[in-house]
C-alpha positions as CSV (number, residue, x, y, z in Angstrom):
1,M,40.1,-45.5,106.7
2,V,38.5,-45.2,110.1
3,A,39.0,-41.3,109.9
4,L,37.4,-41.2,106.6
5,N,34.4,-43.1,107.7
6,N,34.1,-40.7,110.7
7,E,34.3,-37.8,108.5
8,K,31.5,-39.1,106.3
9,N,29.3,-39.8,109.4
10,R,29.9,-36.3,110.6
11,F,28.9,-34.9,107.2
12,G,25.9,-37.2,107.2
13,H,24.7,-35.9,110.5
14,E,25.2,-32.4,109.5
15,E,23.3,-33.0,106.3
16,I,20.3,-34.5,108.4
17,L,20.4,-31.6,110.8
18,L,20.4,-29.0,107.9
19,K,17.4,-30.7,106.5
20,K,15.6,-30.5,109.6
21,I,16.4,-26.8,110.1
22,I,15.2,-26.2,106.5
23,C,11.9,-28.1,107.1
24,I,11.4,-25.9,110.3
25,F,12.1,-22.7,108.4
26,F,9.7,-23.5,105.6
27,S,7.1,-24.6,108.2
28,V,7.3,-21.2,109.9
29,I,7.1,-19.3,106.5
30,A,4.2,-21.5,105.5
31,S,2.4,-20.8,108.9
32,I,2.9,-16.9,108.4
33,V,1.5,-17.1,105.0
34,F,-1.3,-19.3,106.1
35,W,-2.4,-16.9,109.0
36,S,-2.3,-13.8,106.8
37,H,-4.3,-15.1,103.9
38,P,-8.0,-14.1,104.2
39,A,-9.5,-17.1,102.8
40,L,-7.8,-19.2,105.5
41,A,-8.7,-16.9,108.4
42,K,-11.2,-19.5,109.7
43,E,-8.7,-22.2,110.0
44,N,-6.2,-20.2,112.1
45,N,-7.4,-21.8,115.4
46,I,-6.8,-25.3,114.0
47,I,-3.4,-24.4,112.5
48,N,-2.4,-22.6,115.7
49,A,-3.2,-25.8,117.5
50,Y,-0.7,-27.7,115.5
51,N,2.0,-24.9,115.1
52,P,4.7,-25.5,117.7
53,F,5.8,-21.8,117.6
54,T,2.4,-20.3,118.4
55,D,2.7,-20.2,122.1
56,S,6.3,-18.9,122.0
57,L,5.3,-16.0,119.7
58,Q,2.5,-15.0,121.9
59,Q,4.7,-15.2,125.0
60,I,7.3,-13.1,123.3
61,S,4.5,-10.5,122.5
62,V,3.3,-10.6,126.1
63,N,6.9,-10.3,127.4
64,T,7.6,-7.3,125.1
65,Q,4.4,-5.4,126.3
66,K,5.5,-6.0,129.9
67,I,9.0,-4.8,129.1
68,N,7.5,-1.6,127.7
69,N,5.3,-1.1,130.7
70,L,8.4,-1.5,133.0
71,K,10.3,1.1,131.0
72,T,7.4,3.5,131.4
73,K,7.3,2.9,135.2
74,A,11.0,3.2,135.4
75,A,10.9,6.6,133.7
76,E,8.1,7.7,136.1
77,L,10.1,6.5,139.1
78,K,13.1,8.4,137.9
79,L,11.2,11.6,137.6
80,L,9.8,11.2,141.1
81,Y,13.3,10.4,142.5
82,Q,14.7,13.5,140.7
83,Q,11.8,15.7,142.4
84,A,12.4,14.0,145.7
85,F,16.1,14.6,145.5
86,K,15.6,18.3,144.6
87,K,13.3,18.8,147.6
88,Y,15.7,17.0,149.9
89,E,18.5,19.4,148.7
90,Q,16.3,22.4,149.5
91,L,15.4,21.1,153.0
92,K,19.1,20.3,153.6
93,D,20.1,24.0,152.7
94,R,17.2,25.3,155.0
95,L,18.4,23.1,157.9
96,K,22.0,24.2,157.4
97,N,20.8,27.8,157.5
98,L,18.7,27.3,160.6
99,Y,21.6,25.6,162.3
100,A,23.9,28.5,161.4
101,E,21.4,30.9,162.8
102,F,21.1,28.8,165.9
103,K,24.9,28.9,166.4
104,I,24.9,32.7,166.1
105,L,22.1,32.9,168.8
106,Q,24.0,30.6,171.0
107,N,27.0,32.9,170.8
108,Q,24.9,35.9,171.5
109,P,23.0,35.4,174.9
110,N,22.5,39.1,175.3
111,K,20.5,39.1,171.9
112,I,18.3,36.4,173.1
113,A,17.6,38.2,176.5
114,Y,16.8,41.4,174.4
115,L,14.5,39.5,172.2
116,K,12.7,38.0,175.0
117,K,12.3,41.4,176.7
118,E,11.0,42.8,173.4
119,I,8.5,40.1,173.1
120,K,7.4,40.7,176.7
121,D,7.1,44.3,176.2
122,L,5.0,43.9,173.1
123,D,2.9,41.4,174.9
124,N,2.2,43.9,177.8
125,K,1.4,46.7,175.1
126,I,-1.2,44.4,173.6
127,K,-2.7,43.7,176.9
128,K,-3.0,47.3,177.8
129,I,-4.6,48.0,174.4
130,N,-7.1,45.2,174.9
131,S,-8.0,46.7,178.4
132,K,-8.3,50.1,177.0
133,S,-10.7,48.8,174.4
134,V,-12.7,47.0,177.0
135,I,-13.0,50.2,179.0
136,F,-13.9,52.3,175.8
137,K,-16.7,49.8,175.0
138,S,-18.2,49.9,178.4
139,Q,-18.0,53.6,178.4
140,N,-19.8,53.9,175.1
141,K,-22.7,52.0,176.7
142,T,-22.9,54.7,179.4
143,T,-24.6,58.0,179.0
144,T,-22.5,61.1,179.1
145,R,-24.0,62.6,182.3
146,A,-23.7,59.1,183.9
147,L,-20.0,59.4,183.2
148,Y,-19.8,62.8,184.6
149,R,-21.5,61.7,187.8
150,M,-19.2,58.7,188.1
151,A,-16.2,60.9,187.6
152,K,-17.4,63.5,190.2
153,T,-18.0,60.6,192.7
154,F,-14.5,59.3,192.3
155,Y,-13.2,62.9,192.9
156,N,-15.2,63.4,196.0
157,D,-13.9,60.0,197.3
158,K,-10.3,61.3,196.6
159,N,-9.9,58.6,194.0
160,Y,-8.2,61.1,191.6
161,N,-6.7,58.6,189.1
162,K,-10.2,57.0,188.6
163,A,-11.8,60.4,188.4
164,I,-9.4,61.5,185.7
165,K,-10.1,58.4,183.6
166,Y,-13.9,59.1,183.7
167,F,-13.5,62.8,183.2
168,N,-11.5,62.0,180.0
169,A,-14.3,59.6,179.0
170,F,-16.9,62.2,179.5
171,M,-15.1,64.9,177.6
172,R,-14.4,62.4,174.7
173,K,-18.1,61.7,174.4
174,Y,-19.6,65.1,175.4
175,K,-18.8,67.3,172.3
176,N,-20.5,70.5,173.5
177,K,-17.5,72.4,174.9
178,T,-19.6,75.5,175.5
179,N,-21.6,73.8,178.2
180,K,-20.7,74.4,181.9
181,L,-20.6,70.7,182.5
182,Y,-17.7,70.4,180.1
183,S,-15.8,73.3,181.6
184,H,-16.4,71.9,185.1
185,A,-15.1,68.5,184.1
186,L,-11.9,70.1,182.6
187,L,-11.3,72.1,185.9
188,Y,-11.9,69.0,188.2
189,K,-9.5,67.1,185.9
190,S,-6.9,69.9,186.1
191,E,-7.3,69.9,190.0
192,S,-6.9,66.1,190.1
193,Y,-3.5,66.3,188.3
194,Y,-2.4,69.0,190.7
195,I,-3.4,66.9,193.7
196,I,-1.6,63.7,192.5
197,K,1.5,65.9,191.7
198,S,1.4,65.4,188.0
199,Y,2.3,69.0,187.6
200,D,3.1,68.9,183.8
201,K,-0.4,67.7,183.0
202,G,-1.9,70.1,185.6
203,I,-0.1,73.0,183.7
204,V,-1.5,72.0,180.3
205,N,-5.0,71.4,181.6
206,F,-5.2,74.7,183.7
207,N,-3.8,76.6,180.8
208,K,-6.5,75.2,178.5
209,F,-9.2,76.0,180.8
210,I,-8.0,79.7,181.0
211,L,-7.8,79.9,177.3
212,D,-11.1,78.3,176.4
213,Y,-13.2,79.9,179.3
214,P,-11.8,83.4,179.9
215,K,-15.0,84.7,181.3
216,S,-15.5,81.8,183.9
217,K,-15.6,82.8,187.6
218,F,-13.0,80.1,188.3
219,I,-10.3,81.8,186.1
220,P,-8.5,83.2,189.3
221,E,-8.4,79.6,190.8
222,A,-7.0,78.3,187.6
223,I,-4.3,80.9,187.3
224,L,-3.3,80.3,191.0
225,K,-3.1,76.5,190.6
226,E,-1.1,76.8,187.3
227,G,1.4,79.2,189.0
228,L,1.8,76.6,191.8
229,C,2.5,73.8,189.4
230,F,5.2,75.9,187.8
231,L,6.8,76.6,191.2
232,D,6.6,72.9,192.1
233,I,8.5,71.9,189.1
234,G,11.1,74.5,189.9
235,D,10.1,77.1,187.3
236,K,10.1,80.2,189.5
237,S,10.0,82.6,186.6
238,D,6.7,81.3,185.0
239,G,5.3,80.7,188.5
240,R,5.9,84.3,189.7
241,Y,4.6,85.7,186.5
242,L,1.1,83.9,186.8
243,L,0.9,84.9,190.5
244,E,1.7,88.6,189.7
245,K,-0.9,88.4,186.9
246,L,-3.5,87.0,189.3
247,I,-2.8,89.8,191.8
248,K,-3.0,92.5,189.1
249,D,-6.0,91.2,187.2
250,Y,-8.1,89.9,190.0
251,P,-7.1,91.9,193.1
252,K,-10.5,91.3,194.8
253,S,-10.6,87.4,194.3
254,V,-10.4,84.9,197.1
255,E,-7.1,83.7,195.4
256,D,-5.4,87.2,195.8
257,R,-4.2,86.5,199.3
258,P,-2.7,83.1,198.8
259,A,-1.1,84.4,195.6
260,R,0.7,87.2,197.5
261,M,1.8,84.7,200.1
262,Y,3.3,82.2,197.7
263,L,4.8,85.2,195.7
264,N,6.6,86.4,198.9
265,K,8.0,82.8,199.5
266,T,9.7,82.9,196.2
267,K,11.6,86.0,197.1
268,Q,13.1,84.4,200.2
């Protein structure tokens, strides 16, 4: 009997609870209809004030918007992470390659020394080019005759290397090769090469003088000096040929006697 009464009480409570749930459900439906009806739009604020679910629905809407924003941010962060990771992988590969190259160089000290020497040589070449450029610029500002006078002064002072440099500068700038000044510069330059024992260059320049100025009164001197240059480098055949040519073609020249003397020495 007691169990039966308990069962009835339980069903009574459930019935009351069900009625409350039904009331709440219809209250929500009524509120939705009430809000959506145009004629009752002006009364919304009053109804909202008395509707217990209004705040909850608004909060759900706000939370939904926040969740959507967070999803968008998460997608952006994911993309940034992927890009950063890709960059990291590229840098890691580059570092790996550099480390491998470094290990190779460590095991090749000779190569490092060679590269250092090559860098030093290139640096020296650049400095030489710059110095030549400075000289060339300064020479351009000087008149041609002034260059010749400077070269001749250095020649008279027996500073033959400087004389050659200024004779070359003069000859680059002074284009009139038929003028005696140009031929004299070439002869003095040839003589300077002979004096400083640069015999190969002396041969080239004396020969150029002989070919370019065949009627010059200095031809016997040029032939003699070119022949002596050949003898000094050990070429007796060409040296003897030039001395014999000088004796044959210019027997009355001042250079005839020394030519015969040097020719006799080659026979000993």
